[in-house]
Structure formats: C-alpha cells, structure tokens
C-alpha positions, 0 to 999 in steps of 0.5 A, spaced: 412 348 638 416 344 643 410 340 645 415 334 647 413 333 654 414 327 657 410 321 655 406 325 649 406 321 642 412 324 639 416 322 646 413 315 646 415 314 638 422 317 640 423 312 646 421 306 642 425 308 636 431 309 641 430 302 645 429 298 638 435 301 635 439 299 641 436 292 641 437 291 634 445 292 635 445 287 641 441 282 636 446 283 630 452 283 635 449 276 638 448 273 631 455 275 629 457 271 636 454 265 633 457 266 626 463 266 629 462 260 633 462 263 640 456 262 644 458 264 651 454 270 651 447 266 651 449 264 659 450 272 660 444 274 656 440 274 663 444 280 665 447 283 659 440 284 655 437 288 661 443 292 662 442 294 654 435 296 656 437 300 661 443 304 657 437 304 651 433 308 656 438 313 658 439 314 651 432 316 650 434 322 655 437 325 648 431 326 645 428 332 650 435 335 649 435 335 641 428 338 642 429 343 646 435 345 642 432 345 635 431 353 634 439 354 637 444 355 632 447 349 629 454 350 633 451 351 639 446 346 639 451 340 637 456 342 642 450 341 647 448 334 644 455 332 644 457 334 651 450 330 653 452 324 649 459 324 652 455 324 659 450 319 657 456 314 655 460 315 661 454 313 665 453 307 660 460 305 661 459 305 669 453 300 667 457 296 663 462 296 669 457 293 674 454 288 669 461 285 668 462 284 676 455 281 676 457 276 670 463 274 674 458 272 680 453 269 675 453 262 677 453 259 670 457 265 667 464 263 670 469 268 673 472 273 668 479 275 669 480 282 671 484 285 665 479 282 660 474 286 664 478 292 664 479 292 657 472 291 656 470 297 660 475 301 657 472 300 650 465 300 652 466 308 653 468 309 646 463 304 643 457 307 647 459 314 645 459 312 638 452 308 639 449 314 643 451 319 638 448 315 632 442 315 637 442 323 637 443 324 630 437 319 629 433 323 634 435 330 631 432 328 625 426 325 628 425 332 631 426 336 624 421 332 621 416 332 627 417 340 628 416 341 620 410 337 620 407 341 626 409 348 622 405 345 616 399 344 621 400 350 624 400 354 618 394 350 615 390 352 622 392 359 621 390 359 614 383 356 616 382 360 622 384 367 618 379 365 612 374 364 618 375 371 620 375 374 613 368 370 612 365 373 618 368 380 617 365 379 610 358 377 612 358 382 617 360 387 612 354 385 607 349 384 613 343 388 611 342 392 617 349 395 617 349 396 609 342 399 610 344 404 616 350 406 613 347 408 606 341 411 609 345 415 613 349 417 607 342 418 603 340 423 609 346 427 608 345 428 601 338 430 602 340 435 607 345 438 602 351 435 607 355 433 601 362 433 604 359 429 610 356 424 605 363 424 601 366 422 607 362 417 609 362 414 602 370 414 603 370 411 610 365 405 607 369 404 601 376 404 605 373 399 610 370 394 605 377 395 601 381 393 607 377 387 609 377 384 601 384 385 600 386 382 607 390 376 606 387 370 609 394 368 613 397 375 612 399 380 617 398 388 617 401 393 621 398 396 627 397 402 624 393 399 618 389 395 623 387 401 627 385 405 620 380 399 618 377 399 625 377 406 626 373 406 619 368 401 621 367 405 628 366 411 625 361 408 620 357 405 626 358 412 630 353 415 625 348 410 627 348 411 634 350 418 635 352 421 641 351 414 645 357 411 642 364 414 643 371 412 640 378 412 643 384 409 639 390 410 643 397 407 642 404 410 642 406 412 635 412 407 636 408 401 635 405 403 629 409 398 625 408 392 629 405 386 626 399 383 627 394 378 624 390 382 619 382 383 622 384 380 628 381 386 632 374 386 627 370 381 631 372 384 638 370 391 636 364 388 632 362 385 639 363 391 643 358 395 638 353 389 638 353 387 645 355 394 648 353 400 645 347 397 642 344 395 648 345 401 652 341 407 653 347 411 656 353 413 652 358 407 651 366 408 650 369 403 645 376 403 646 382 400 643 389 401 646 396 398 645 403 398 649 409 394 649 411 390 655 418 387 653 418 383 647 411 382 647 405 387 645 399 387 649 392 390 645 386 391 649 379 392 646 374 394 651 367 397 652 363 400 658 356 397 656 357 390 654 351 386 657 352 380 661 349 373 662 348 370 669 355 369 672 358 375 668 360 372 662 358 376 656 353 373 651 354 371 644 362 372 644 364 365 644 365 363 637 369 370 635 373 369 641 375 361 640 376 363 633 381 369 635 385 364 640 385 359 634 389 364 630 393 366 635 395 359 637 396 357 630 401 363 628 405 364 635 404 357 639 404 359 646 408 365 645 401 369 644 395 369 648 388 372 650 384 373 656 377 376 657 373 379 663 370 385 667 375 390 670 372 396 674 365 396 670 369 395 663 369 389 659 376 388 656 379 383 651 387 383 652 391 380 646 398 378 647 403 377 641 410 377 640 413 384 638 415 384 631 416 389 626 415 390 619 
C-alpha cells in the first residue's frame, strides 16, 4: 500500500500542503510585524522568503517517513518521526544561521549585531522543531486518510474481481456442454446399473455447485476447501476424458489451513482442461501443488498438454489471468503475484500469496 513514491499524486499533495503551511506561517508573521509597526522584514524578504521555502522543502521529507512507518506500532512510529523532526529542525536552524549572515551583508539590511543573531539562532531550533512537528502531524493525518482511501478502493476492487470470478465460475457450471457431459455420464452409469458410481458422480456435481454458489464474492477459504472444490470439478471432467486425463493434487498437510481467495484456482484448472486436455490426443496430467517459501505460499497449477499460439503464449488465457492478477493485487497489493509460462514441456501458472492461516 505504500504507493508514496517520489512525485506521485499523494507526494505532490503532501509537498504542496507542507510548502503552503510554511508560507502561511511566514505570511502571518509578516502581518504581525506590520501591525506592530515593524517593517524591517521587508528589506530582508529577498533572502528570508527563499530560506523559508528551503526549510519547507526539507519539511517535505517528513512525508515519506510518515508513510513508511504507517503500519508500525504507535510508540515506535512516533519515536522515529520525532527523531526525524529534530534532525530536520537542526538543519533548518543551520539555514537560518546562513540566512542571518547573508542579511548582515545585504546592502539594505544593515549590520545585525552578533548577540542578536545568536539569540535568533538559539530560538530558531525550537521554533522550527514546533513547526516541523506540526507539519509531521498534518502529514501523518494525510497518510491515514490516503491509506484508508486506498484500503477502501482495494476492497472494492477485490469484491468486483471476486464477483467476476464467481460469475465466470457459474457461467461455466451452467455451460450446456459441461452439464450435458456430466448428466449424460450419470445417465450411462444408471443404465448400466452402476448405481454406486452414479450416486458418487451426483455427489461430486452437487458438492462442486454448492461450494461455488456458497462462495463469498470477497471471501477466503482454506487451501483444503479450495482443493476439494477443484478436485470435484476435475473428477467430473475426468469422466468425460477418461484415461486421457490424469489428476495430481499434492501439497503438505500442514498447508491445509492456509487461507486463499475463494475460486482463485477455478479459472486455472478450467483452462488446463479446455486448452490442455481437450486438444491433446495423448494422456495429459493436470497437477496442482503448493509449498511454503518462508512467509509466502506458492501454488502451482500446471499441465503438459496446453496448445500454444505463435510466440509460445497459450491462447485464450488472457481474461482469466488478468482477473486473477487483479484479485491478488486488490487483496494483497505487492505482497502477492502471479507468473505463467512453459517449463520443460509443462505450462505452469504460479501464484504467490502471503502465508496466513485460519
């Protein structure tokens, strides 16, 4: 979620807010001087105003600190922010020291007695620290608002992508060919008095449809639940293709309670059947595996029969892959990812997700 890279929209907004704040404070000070009948600052303005702008630019550096520490515990975060504020204020005080020396040489500014200059510098560190801390508090508030808005946007995108995935799954489930092949297989089992097999097929179909219909649009399920749904689908399709299709689902039992987005694997295994098994004459293996890699779980869906278009890309996979990438990005940001391609005759899709458990 830390999208505050230099010069992005949020960074520009923070910079304008900070510079505007510092110029406003300078303006209020100038008005106060005029009300008090002191106009000497006018002669110093050609040096004082650029120095104020330079200090404001330094204060902008507080924004990436506030953004980077957004997810930190409060005590640790504000310790770092306050330390940064003091460092920035120290540099700003140095700028004021240089400013005082320049003003003393300014043709119309007059010579400033050194004791007065020292008093001004002595107070500037505290004044700059106050104003920089106020700037940090304002920027921290902006970060909270920005991140909250991004979170709402991500959740909305996740829900939209999940709904699209669910609709795609339902559309396939109601596909006449899928239902016809499944029901025809069940009918053949009944005619040949293989009632136990027919009951098992009906159970698989009902279980598969029930899981997909019950899936929450933006919900998560365990890897065991996702694998159960995928296995039911593949076993149904196996009746259609017989020995031409082999199924391998293998992952450590310890990963069974790892949470994954619901129906995230459905488009991948569907593509493996549609573009791998259906177009092959020789037996094709559709495999689903998973492994833990530190704080990440990697799930791989692969087959050794996908037909390739020119250039090695597998035809027809673009929409499903884009939808999966959108769901992963919406749910996990840069913490999740997806890669697809051929490896040693297999077409593989690798999903990487943060490892979280129920």
